[in-house]
TIMI-2910 file (N, C-alpha, C, CB; in pm, 1 decimal, decimal comma, always signed):
<rs>
+----------+----------+----------+----------+----------+----------+----------+----------+----------+----------+----------+----------+------+
!      n_x !      n_y !      n_z !     ca_x !     ca_y !     ca_z !      c_x !      c_y !      c_z !     cb_x !     cb_y !     cb_z ! resn !
+----------+----------+----------+----------+----------+----------+----------+----------+----------+----------+----------+----------+------+
!  -2793,2 !  -2370,0 !  -1513,2 !  -2776,9 !  -2252,6 !  -1414,1 !  -2917,2 !  -2196,7 !  -1409,3 !  -2662,8 !  -2134,8 !  -1461,7 !  Met !
!  -2951,0 !  -2145,5 !  -1297,0 !  -3067,4 !  -2064,8 !  -1272,1 !  -3117,4 !  -1977,1 !  -1362,8 !  -3051,2 !  -1997,5 !  -1172,9 !  Pro !
!  -3249,5 !  -1961,0 !  -1411,3 !  -3292,0 !  -1872,3 !  -1480,3 !  -3349,3 !  -1743,7 !  -1441,8 !  -3356,9 !  -1924,0 !  -1538,1 !  Glu !
!  -3330,7 !  -1722,9 !  -1309,8 !  -3379,5 !  -1613,1 !  -1222,8 !  -3291,2 !  -1494,1 !  -1268,4 !  -3365,4 !  -1646,9 !  -1058,4 !  Asp !
!  -3369,9 !  -1361,2 !  -1282,2 !  -3274,9 !  -1249,2 !  -1326,6 !  -3171,3 !  -1216,1 !  -1235,9 !  -3344,6 !  -1126,4 !  -1351,6 !  Lys !
!  -3196,6 !  -1243,8 !  -1095,6 !  -3083,5 !  -1194,6 !   -992,1 !  -2986,2 !  -1274,9 !   -985,0 !  -3122,3 !  -1177,1 !   -856,4 !  Ala !
!  -2987,0 !  -1396,5 !  -1084,7 !  -2843,0 !  -1461,2 !  -1062,3 !  -2810,6 !  -1512,4 !  -1206,0 !  -2839,6 !  -1595,1 !   -941,0 !  Glu !
!  -2866,6 !  -1416,3 !  -1291,7 !  -2787,0 !  -1455,7 !  -1436,4 !  -2645,8 !  -1403,6 !  -1454,4 !  -2866,3 !  -1395,5 !  -1565,6 !  Gln !
!  -2552,8 !  -1487,7 !  -1499,4 !  -2427,0 !  -1439,4 !  -1488,0 !  -2380,4 !  -1384,9 !  -1642,1 !  -2333,7 !  -1557,6 !  -1425,0 !  Val !
!  -2319,8 !  -1272,5 !  -1603,7 !  -2301,2 !  -1174,6 !  -1731,4 !  -2137,2 !  -1165,9 !  -1752,8 !  -2373,7 !  -1003,9 !  -1699,8 !  Val !
!  -2097,0 !  -1228,6 !  -1884,0 !  -1950,8 !  -1214,4 !  -1884,2 !  -1913,3 !  -1070,7 !  -1899,4 !  -1886,9 !  -1297,1 !  -1995,3 !  Lys !
!  -1815,3 !  -1033,2 !  -1842,2 !  -1760,4 !   -896,2 !  -1852,2 !  -1640,6 !   -895,1 !  -1967,6 !  -1702,0 !   -848,9 !  -1700,1 !  Ser !
!  -1595,5 !   -774,6 !  -1992,4 !  -1473,2 !   -803,0 !  -2068,7 !  -1333,5 !   -878,5 !  -2068,5 !  -1445,6 !   -716,2 !  -2081,3 !  Gly !
!  -1303,6 !   -880,9 !  -1929,8 !  -1196,8 !   -969,3 !  -1900,0 !  -1240,3 !  -1119,4 !  -1850,3 !  -1113,2 !   -899,8 !  -1794,0 !  Asn !
!  -1329,6 !  -1156,8 !  -1878,8 !  -1369,2 !  -1314,8 !  -1900,4 !  -1417,3 !  -1326,7 !  -1721,2 !  -1199,2 !  -1445,4 !  -1967,9 !  Asn !
!  -1443,7 !  -1224,5 !  -1643,1 !  -1461,2 !  -1262,1 !  -1527,5 !  -1609,5 !  -1251,5 !  -1487,8 !  -1375,1 !  -1193,3 !  -1449,6 !  Val !
!  -1697,7 !  -1373,0 !  -1451,7 !  -1853,6 !  -1350,4 !  -1423,9 !  -1877,2 !  -1280,6 !  -1326,2 !  -1931,0 !  -1460,4 !  -1400,7 !  Pro !
!  -1989,3 !  -1187,1 !  -1332,9 !  -2052,2 !  -1108,3 !  -1221,4 !  -2181,8 !  -1103,2 !  -1229,6 !  -2010,7 !   -979,1 !  -1211,2 !  Ser !
!  -2263,7 !  -1071,4 !  -1121,3 !  -2392,4 !  -1099,9 !  -1091,8 !  -2469,6 !   -988,5 !  -1151,9 !  -2414,7 !  -1118,0 !   -946,2 !  Leu !
!  -2576,8 !  -1013,9 !  -1245,5 !  -2634,7 !   -874,4 !  -1298,5 !  -2711,4 !   -797,3 !  -1198,7 !  -2731,0 !   -894,2 !  -1418,9 !  Gln !
!  -2729,8 !   -668,6 !  -1196,1 !  -2781,5 !   -596,1 !  -1068,9 !  -2912,6 !   -580,9 !  -1123,8 !  -2705,5 !   -449,4 !  -1017,7 !  Arg !
!  -3008,3 !   -577,6 !  -1019,6 !  -3152,4 !   -557,2 !  -1047,5 !  -3204,5 !   -434,6 !   -997,0 !  -3232,0 !   -662,8 !   -993,9 !  Glu !
!  -3142,8 !   -377,5 !   -907,1 !  -3192,1 !   -229,3 !   -854,8 !  -3236,4 !   -242,5 !   -704,9 !  -3329,7 !   -167,4 !   -948,2 !  Gly !
!  -3237,9 !   -139,3 !   -683,5 !  -3246,7 !   -114,1 !   -513,0 !  -3386,0 !   -158,0 !   -491,1 !  -3223,2 !    +61,2 !   -450,8 !  Leu !
!  -3476,2 !    -85,6 !   -549,5 !  -3622,3 !   -160,9 !   -534,2 !  -3644,6 !   -317,5 !   -527,7 !  -3704,4 !   -122,5 !   -652,5 !  Phe !
!  -3573,8 !   -366,7 !   -618,9 !  -3620,4 !   -503,5 !   -621,0 !  -3523,3 !   -574,2 !   -479,7 !  -3585,9 !   -580,2 !   -795,4 !  Ala !
!  -3411,4 !   -520,5 !   -435,1 !  -3340,7 !   -580,0 !   -360,9 !  -3418,2 !   -552,4 !   -245,4 !  -3206,6 !   -547,6 !   -365,8 !  Tyr !
!  -3497,6 !   -438,2 !   -200,0 !  -3559,3 !   -435,1 !    -53,4 !  -3708,5 !   -518,5 !   -111,2 !  -3583,9 !   -240,1 !    +28,5 !  Phe !
!  -3732,7 !   -521,8 !   -186,2 !  -3886,8 !   -617,3 !   -227,3 !  -3835,9 !   -735,2 !   -184,1 !  -3949,5 !   -634,4 !   -408,1 !  Arg !
!  -3721,8 !   -788,1 !   -235,1 !  -3678,7 !   -925,3 !   -196,5 !  -3637,7 !   -971,0 !    -58,5 !  -3576,3 !   -953,1 !   -270,6 !  Asn !
!  -3589,5 !   -870,4 !     +8,3 !  -3531,3 !   -880,6 !   +154,8 !  -3678,7 !   -876,7 !   +242,3 !  -3410,2 !   -732,9 !   +198,2 !  Ser !
!  -3786,0 !   -798,4 !   +195,7 !  -3904,6 !   -816,8 !   +257,1 !  -3975,7 !   -949,3 !   +256,5 !  -3981,0 !   -729,9 !   +208,4 !  Trp !
!  -3974,7 !  -1012,3 !   +138,8 !  -4026,4 !  -1143,3 !   +126,6 !  -3948,4 !  -1244,3 !   +224,1 !  -4016,4 !  -1186,9 !    -23,0 !  Phe !
!  -3822,7 !  -1234,0 !   +220,7 !  -3743,0 !  -1310,3 !   +304,5 !  -3775,2 !  -1307,3 !   +432,8 !  -3621,8 !  -1279,9 !   +295,8 !  Glu !
!  -3775,1 !  -1182,5 !   +468,6 !  -3821,2 !  -1121,8 !   +618,4 !  -3938,4 !  -1192,1 !   +658,7 !  -3859,6 !   -957,9 !   +621,5 !  Phe !
!  -4028,7 !  -1194,9 !   +561,4 !  -4197,2 !  -1244,2 !   +604,9 !  -4174,2 !  -1380,4 !   +628,6 !  -4333,1 !  -1227,7 !   +476,3 !  Lys !
!  -4080,2 !  -1472,5 !   +576,5 !  -4059,5 !  -1622,1 !   +597,0 !  -4004,0 !  -1654,2 !   +729,3 !  -3966,2 !  -1680,5 !   +492,7 !  Lys !
!  -3947,0 !  -1555,2 !   +795,5 !  -3876,2 !  -1588,6 !   +938,2 !  -3987,2 !  -1631,4 !  +1023,0 !  -3795,0 !  -1457,1 !  +1012,8 !  Val !
!  -3937,7 !  -1738,6 !  +1086,1 !  -4035,4 !  -1799,8 !  +1214,0 !  -3992,9 !  -1731,4 !  +1341,5 !  -4017,5 !  -1975,7 !  +1241,5 !  Val !
!  -4064,4 !  -1650,6 !  +1402,4 !  -3994,3 !  -1559,2 !  +1523,9 !  -4067,0 !  -1686,9 !  +1653,6 !  -4074,7 !  -1333,6 !  +1536,2 !  Trp !
!  -3952,5 !  -1687,0 !  +1756,0 !  -3982,6 !  -1745,9 !  +1875,5 !  -4119,1 !  -1669,4 !  +1952,5 !  -3846,2 !  -1739,2 !  +1962,0 !  Pro !
!  -4158,0 !  -1757,4 !  +2027,8 !  -4255,7 !  -1693,5 !  +2096,9 !  -4199,8 !  -1613,8 !  +2226,1 !  -4357,4 !  -1796,4 !  +2132,6 !  Ala !
!  -4299,3 !  -1492,7 !  +2257,9 !  -4250,0 !  -1405,5 !  +2341,7 !  -4151,5 !  -1476,4 !  +2482,4 !  -4381,3 !  -1325,3 !  +2383,4 !  Arg !
!  -4260,8 !  -1599,4 !  +2542,2 !  -4166,3 !  -1674,7 !  +2671,1 !  -4031,9 !  -1703,5 !  +2622,7 !  -4228,2 !  -1829,5 !  +2727,5 !  Asp !
!  -4033,8 !  -1771,9 !  +2508,5 !  -3899,3 !  -1849,5 !  +2476,7 !  -3805,1 !  -1731,3 !  +2433,3 !  -3915,4 !  -1974,2 !  +2346,8 !  Asp !
!  -3818,1 !  -1610,2 !  +2380,0 !  -3741,7 !  -1527,1 !  +2374,1 !  -3678,8 !  -1454,8 !  +2495,0 !  -3793,3 !  -1463,1 !  +2303,7 !  Ala !
!  -3784,2 !  -1454,6 !  +2587,1 !  -3760,3 !  -1382,3 !  +2723,6 !  -3642,4 !  -1493,0 !  +2797,7 !  -3929,8 !  -1364,9 !  +2826,3 !  Val !
!  -3660,0 !  -1611,9 !  +2794,9 !  -3598,1 !  -1702,9 !  +2856,4 !  -3451,2 !  -1703,1 !  +2801,8 !  -3671,4 !  -1826,9 !  +2842,9 !  Lys !
!  -3448,6 !  -1709,5 !  +2669,9 !  -3331,9 !  -1694,3 !  +2577,3 !  -3228,3 !  -1578,2 !  +2644,4 !  -3390,2 !  -1646,8 !  +2418,6 !  Met !
!  -3289,4 !  -1479,2 !  +2635,2 !  -3226,2 !  -1324,4 !  +2662,3 !  -3166,4 !  -1357,8 !  +2821,3 !  -3371,3 !  -1169,4 !  +2658,1 !  Thr !
!  -3252,8 !  -1391,4 !  +2908,3 !  -3210,7 !  -1411,5 !  +3052,5 !  -3075,7 !  -1504,5 !  +3028,5 !  -3340,7 !  -1491,8 !  +3154,4 !  Ile !
!  -3108,9 !  -1618,9 !  +2976,1 !  -2961,4 !  -1719,4 !  +2975,0 !  -2868,3 !  -1648,7 !  +2912,0 !  -2965,3 !  -1868,3 !  +2893,0 !  Phe !
!  -2867,0 !  -1573,0 !  +2814,2 !  -2746,7 !  -1528,2 !  +2744,3 !  -2697,3 !  -1395,5 !  +2850,0 !  -2786,7 !  -1480,2 !  +2567,4 !  Val !
!  -2770,1 !  -1333,3 !  +2897,3 !  -2729,2 !  -1236,9 !  +3009,9 !  -2643,2 !  -1315,9 !  +3105,1 !  -2857,7 !  -1172,9 !  +3089,5 !  Ile !
!  -2701,5 !  -1401,3 !  +3184,6 !  -2662,9 !  -1491,8 !  +3300,9 !  -2511,9 !  -1578,0 !  +3220,4 !  -2823,5 !  -1616,9 !  +3350,2 !  Val !
!  -2510,3 !  -1616,6 !  +3093,2 !  -2410,2 !  -1669,8 !  +3057,8 !  -2293,4 !  -1553,8 !  +3035,0 !  -2447,5 !  -1751,9 !  +2946,2 !  Phe !
!  -2324,0 !  -1456,1 !  +3001,0 !  -2226,1 !  -1336,9 !  +2959,3 !  -2160,7 !  -1300,6 !  +3120,4 !  -2326,4 !  -1181,1 !  +2873,2 !  Val !
!  -2265,6 !  -1286,7 !  +3205,5 !  -2229,1 !  -1253,2 !  +3342,2 !  -2105,6 !  -1352,5 !  +3408,2 !  -2367,3 !  -1264,8 !  +3429,5 !  Ala !
!  -2158,4 !  -1487,1 !  +3387,1 !  -2071,7 !  -1565,5 !  +3436,7 !  -1911,0 !  -1597,2 !  +3369,4 !  -2149,2 !  -1673,4 !  +3443,9 !  Val !
!  -1921,2 !  -1596,7 !  +3243,7 !  -1788,6 !  -1577,9 !  +3171,2 !  -1714,7 !  -1470,3 !  +3203,7 !  -1802,2 !  -1569,0 !  +3037,3 !  Leu !
!  -1781,4 !  -1352,0 !  +3202,0 !  -1712,4 !  -1235,4 !  +3251,2 !  -1616,4 !  -1264,4 !  +3387,3 !  -1825,9 !  -1126,4 !  +3282,4 !  Ser !
!  -1710,1 !  -1288,6 !  +3465,5 !  -1649,2 !  -1343,9 !  +3611,7 !  -1521,3 !  -1425,4 !  +3602,7 !  -1756,1 !  -1443,5 !  +3687,4 !  Ala !
!  -1530,4 !  -1541,2 !  +3530,2 !  -1451,7 !  -1642,8 !  +3534,4 !  -1309,3 !  -1584,0 !  +3428,2 !  -1545,4 !  -1784,4 !  +3482,9 !  Phe !
!  -1344,1 !  -1501,4 !  +3335,9 !  -1230,1 !  -1423,5 !  +3274,4 !  -1152,3 !  -1340,5 !  +3371,0 !  -1281,0 !  -1332,2 !  +3167,3 !  Ile !
!  -1221,4 !  -1273,5 !  +3447,7 !  -1171,2 !  -1174,1 !  +3548,9 !  -1095,8 !  -1258,6 !  +3661,5 !  -1298,6 !  -1083,4 !  +3613,9 !  Tyr !
!  -1169,1 !  -1370,2 !  +3698,0 !  -1077,8 !  -1462,7 !  +3788,7 !   -940,3 !  -1522,1 !  +3737,5 !  -1159,2 !  -1583,1 !  +3825,5 !  Ala !
!   -943,9 !  -1557,0 !  +3597,0 !   -836,6 !  -1614,2 !  +3573,3 !   -722,8 !  -1499,2 !  +3527,8 !   -868,0 !  -1721,6 !  +3474,7 !  Val !
!   -768,8 !  -1383,2 !  +3487,3 !   -697,7 !  -1266,8 !  +3461,0 !   -619,2 !  -1236,0 !  +3587,4 !   -790,2 !  -1152,8 !  +3418,1 !  Asp !
!   -690,9 !  -1226,7 !  +3694,2 !   -626,6 !  -1170,6 !  +3836,1 !   -515,8 !  -1311,4 !  +3862,3 !   -775,0 !  -1144,4 !  +3991,5 !  Thr !
!   -566,6 !  -1435,4 !  +3868,5 !   -478,4 !  -1526,0 !  +3910,4 !   -328,3 !  -1533,9 !  +3840,8 !   -548,2 !  -1645,5 !  +3896,7 !  Ala !
!   -388,7 !  -1499,7 !  +3720,7 !   -235,8 !  -1516,9 !  +3626,7 !   -130,7 !  -1383,7 !  +3633,4 !   -278,0 !  -1535,3 !  +3440,4 !  Val !
!   -210,8 !  -1248,0 !  +3637,1 !   -150,6 !  -1133,6 !  +3696,7 !    -67,0 !  -1157,6 !  +3828,7 !   -258,1 !  -1038,4 !  +3723,2 !  Ser !
!   -142,2 !  -1218,2 !  +3930,1 !    -96,3 !  -1234,2 !  +4062,4 !    +47,9 !  -1319,6 !  +4018,7 !   -218,2 !  -1320,1 !  +4170,4 !  Trp !
!    +24,3 !  -1439,9 !  +4004,4 !   +120,0 !  -1555,2 !  +3966,0 !   +230,5 !  -1479,2 !  +3885,0 !    +43,2 !  -1682,2 !  +3871,3 !  Leu !
!   +217,3 !  -1405,8 !  +3777,0 !   +325,3 !  -1359,0 !  +3722,7 !   +414,6 !  -1241,1 !  +3770,7 !   +288,0 !  -1337,7 !  +3616,1 !  Phe !
!   +330,8 !  -1146,2 !  +3831,0 !   +395,2 !  -1020,0 !  +3899,0 !   +429,9 !  -1050,3 !  +4015,1 !   +315,6 !   -902,3 !  +3911,8 !  Phe !
!   +360,0 !  -1088,4 !  +4117,7 !   +386,2 !  -1096,5 !  +4251,2 !   +470,5 !  -1220,5 !  +4285,8 !   +260,5 !  -1094,3 !  +4323,4 !  Asp !
!   +456,8 !  -1325,0 !  +4216,0 !   +499,5 !  -1470,2 !  +4282,0 !   +634,5 !  -1475,0 !  +4173,0 !   +356,6 !  -1629,2 !  +4265,4 !  Phe !
!   +620,2 !  -1477,7 !  +4043,8 !   +762,6 !  -1481,6 !  +3971,8 !   +844,4 !  -1360,6 !  +3962,3 !   +748,4 !  -1522,7 !  +3833,9 !  Leu !
!   +810,3 !  -1241,8 !  +3974,7 !   +909,4 !  -1155,8 !  +3956,7 !   +888,5 !  -1074,4 !  +4074,7 !   +909,2 !  -1084,9 !  +3825,3 !  Leu !
!   +819,3 !  -1113,9 !  +4186,4 !   +833,7 !  -1062,4 !  +4314,5 !   +811,1 !   -909,0 !  +4328,1 !   +964,4 !  -1098,1 !  +4360,4 !  Lys !
!   +739,9 !   -854,1 !  +4226,4 !   +699,1 !   -705,7 !  +4245,6 !   +574,6 !   -700,1 !  +4323,3 !   +676,7 !   -629,0 !  +4107,9 !  Arg !
!   +542,1 !   -564,0 !  +4347,8 !   +382,1 !   -523,2 !  +4403,3 !   +383,9 !   -534,2 !  +4539,6 !   +254,3 !   -621,7 !  +4351,1 !  Gly !
+----------+----------+----------+----------+----------+----------+----------+----------+----------+----------+----------+----------+------+
</rs>
């Protein structure tokens, strides 16, 4: 088992292990250290990926709208003779 304080297992009264708490300050300190390890993409790459996501969502939205409209027409107008 790791000897890190954050991962020490403490036995409770009902034999269910639980992680020992370090405190709120230690949590934010550890979060900040992990945040500093993140490798951020270059600005050009981030812009390209953002544009790609926006275009993909627009195309997928149009596709879903088209399929929904076709199924609606098929069900209500063609099969049930309504509308």
